[in-house]
GUPA-741077 format. One record per residue (C-alpha): residue in three letters; x, y, z. Coordinates in nm, 2 decimals, padded with zeros to 4 digits. Example, Ala and Ser with C-alpha at 12.3 -4.5 7.8 and 13.67 -1.06 7.14 Angstrom:
// residues 2
<romi 'ALA',<01.23,-00.45,00.78>>
<romi 'SER',<01.37,-00.11,00.71>>
//
This chain:
// residues 125
<romi 'UNK',<-00.63,00.71,00.38>>
<romi 'UNK',<-00.91,00.69,00.64>>
<romi 'UNK',<-01.16,00.60,00.37>>
<romi 'UNK',<-00.93,00.33,00.23>>
<romi 'UNK',<-00.88,00.19,00.57>>
<romi 'UNK',<-01.25,00.16,00.62>>
<romi 'UNK',<-01.29,-00.05,00.30>>
<romi 'UNK',<-00.97,-00.24,00.27>>
<romi 'UNK',<-01.03,-00.52,00.51>>
<romi 'UNK',<-00.75,-00.77,00.44>>
<romi 'UNK',<-00.45,-00.84,00.21>>
<romi 'UNK',<-00.34,-01.20,00.17>>
<romi 'UNK',<-00.06,-01.36,-00.03>>
<romi 'UNK',<-00.08,-01.72,00.11>>
<romi 'UNK',<-00.37,-01.86,-00.10>>
<romi 'UNK',<-00.30,-02.05,-00.42>>
<romi 'UNK',<-00.57,-01.95,-00.67>>
<romi 'UNK',<-00.42,-02.11,-00.98>>
<romi 'UNK',<-00.76,-02.22,-01.09>>
<romi 'UNK',<-00.85,-01.86,-01.13>>
<romi 'UNK',<-00.53,-01.67,-01.22>>
<romi 'UNK',<-00.25,-01.69,-01.48>>
<romi 'UNK',<00.05,-01.57,-01.28>>
<romi 'UNK',<00.28,-01.76,-01.05>>
<romi 'UNK',<00.19,-01.55,-00.74>>
<romi 'UNK',<-00.14,-01.40,-00.63>>
<romi 'UNK',<-00.23,-01.13,-00.38>>
<romi 'UNK',<-00.59,-01.09,-00.27>>
<romi 'UNK',<-00.74,-00.77,-00.13>>
<romi 'UNK',<-01.08,-00.78,00.04>>
<romi 'UNK',<-01.28,-00.46,00.02>>
<romi 'UNK',<-01.59,-00.41,00.23>>
<romi 'UNK',<-01.91,-00.30,00.06>>
<romi 'UNK',<-01.74,-00.19,-00.26>>
<romi 'UNK',<-01.94,-00.40,-00.52>>
<romi 'UNK',<-02.13,-00.10,-00.65>>
<romi 'UNK',<-01.80,00.08,-00.74>>
<romi 'UNK',<-01.71,-00.20,-00.98>>
<romi 'UNK',<-01.80,-00.13,-01.34>>
<romi 'UNK',<-01.68,-00.43,-01.54>>
<romi 'UNK',<-01.36,-00.53,-01.36>>
<romi 'UNK',<-01.17,-00.47,-01.68>>
<romi 'UNK',<-01.06,-00.13,-01.55>>
<romi 'UNK',<-00.90,-00.29,-01.25>>
<romi 'UNK',<-00.73,-00.55,-01.46>>
<romi 'UNK',<-00.59,-00.27,-01.68>>
<romi 'UNK',<-00.44,-00.10,-01.37>>
<romi 'UNK',<-00.27,-00.42,-01.27>>
<romi 'UNK',<-00.11,-00.46,-01.62>>
<romi 'UNK',<00.01,-00.10,-01.61>>
<romi 'UNK',<00.22,-00.18,-01.30>>
<romi 'UNK',<00.38,-00.48,-01.48>>
<romi 'UNK',<00.16,-00.76,-01.35>>
<romi 'UNK',<-00.01,-01.03,-01.55>>
<romi 'UNK',<-00.35,-00.90,-01.45>>
<romi 'UNK',<-00.62,-00.88,-01.18>>
<romi 'UNK',<-00.95,-01.06,-01.13>>
<romi 'UNK',<-01.24,-00.90,-00.95>>
<romi 'UNK',<-01.48,-01.12,-00.75>>
<romi 'UNK',<-01.80,-00.99,-00.60>>
<romi 'UNK',<-01.99,-01.14,-00.31>>
<romi 'UNK',<-02.36,-01.10,-00.35>>
<romi 'UNK',<-02.66,-01.31,-00.24>>
<romi 'UNK',<-02.43,-01.56,-00.07>>
<romi 'UNK',<-02.24,-01.64,-00.39>>
<romi 'UNK',<-01.92,-01.52,-00.56>>
<romi 'UNK',<-01.92,-01.41,-00.92>>
<romi 'UNK',<-01.68,-01.24,-01.16>>
<romi 'UNK',<-01.83,-00.93,-01.33>>
<romi 'UNK',<-01.99,-00.83,-01.55>>
<romi 'UNK',<-02.29,-01.01,-01.40>>
<romi 'UNK',<-02.31,-01.31,-01.42>>
<romi 'UNK',<-02.00,-01.40,-01.62>>
<romi 'UNK',<-01.91,-01.68,-01.38>>
<romi 'UNK',<-02.08,-01.80,-01.07>>
<romi 'UNK',<-01.79,-01.96,-00.87>>
<romi 'UNK',<-02.02,-02.16,-00.65>>
<romi 'UNK',<-02.16,-02.34,-00.96>>
<romi 'UNK',<-01.84,-02.36,-01.17>>
<romi 'UNK',<-01.57,-02.43,-00.91>>
<romi 'UNK',<-01.71,-02.53,-00.57>>
<romi 'UNK',<-01.36,-02.60,-00.43>>
<romi 'UNK',<-01.25,-02.24,-00.52>>
<romi 'UNK',<-01.57,-02.10,-00.38>>
<romi 'UNK',<-01.52,-02.29,-00.05>>
<romi 'UNK',<-01.16,-02.18,-00.03>>
<romi 'UNK',<-01.25,-01.81,-00.07>>
<romi 'UNK',<-01.55,-01.82,00.16>>
<romi 'UNK',<-01.36,-02.01,00.44>>
<romi 'UNK',<-01.06,-01.77,00.42>>
<romi 'UNK',<-01.24,-01.44,00.42>>
<romi 'UNK',<-01.52,-01.30,00.63>>
<romi 'UNK',<-01.73,-01.19,00.34>>
<romi 'UNK',<-02.04,-00.97,00.37>>
<romi 'UNK',<-02.30,-00.87,00.12>>
<romi 'UNK',<-02.14,-00.63,-00.13>>
<romi 'UNK',<-01.78,-00.72,-00.05>>
<romi 'UNK',<-01.53,-00.77,-00.33>>
<romi 'UNK',<-01.20,-00.96,-00.37>>
<romi 'UNK',<-00.94,-00.82,-00.60>>
<romi 'UNK',<-00.68,-01.08,-00.70>>
<romi 'UNK',<-00.36,-00.94,-00.84>>
<romi 'UNK',<-00.14,-01.20,-01.03>>
<romi 'UNK',<00.22,-01.18,-01.16>>
<romi 'UNK',<00.54,-01.38,-01.20>>
<romi 'UNK',<00.67,-01.25,-00.87>>
<romi 'UNK',<00.50,-01.18,-00.53>>
<romi 'UNK',<00.59,-00.81,-00.53>>
<romi 'UNK',<00.43,-00.74,-00.87>>
<romi 'UNK',<00.12,-00.94,-00.77>>
<romi 'UNK',<00.09,-00.72,-00.46>>
<romi 'UNK',<00.15,-00.40,-00.65>>
<romi 'UNK',<-00.12,-00.51,-00.90>>
<romi 'UNK',<-00.38,-00.58,-00.63>>
<romi 'UNK',<-00.31,-00.25,-00.45>>
<romi 'UNK',<-00.31,-00.05,-00.78>>
<romi 'UNK',<-00.65,-00.19,-00.85>>
<romi 'UNK',<-00.78,-00.11,-00.50>>
<romi 'UNK',<-00.66,00.25,-00.53>>
<romi 'UNK',<-00.82,00.29,-00.87>>
<romi 'UNK',<-01.15,00.17,-00.73>>
<romi 'UNK',<-01.13,00.37,-00.40>>
<romi 'UNK',<-00.97,00.70,-00.49>>
<romi 'UNK',<-01.18,00.98,-00.65>>
<romi 'UNK',<-01.11,01.05,-01.02>>
//
């Protein structure tokens, strides 16, 4: 739990990220310095689906930009500047941070999706 607390910086449910997600509700978890732990992001999406959510999107902050892995599938600053500005203004992002966005038809499932993805990334196998 101490390791998780060091890396899990913030959980937010108040941002509308419909330009990025497919569910009605989103929950965003910010993890500090976790970018190197992300493989493709698909494994985190799969965990979200296992708990009954619509999915999860992983966003990595690197070199003052946000992208969706695997590199560089989508540079958010170039493809959606409004979304980039929303995320960078609402989170204190540092090099190597990630955002995991759980999405679902209800808020509880979106939160469960984000947390399941976080735990998959942070807990040892």
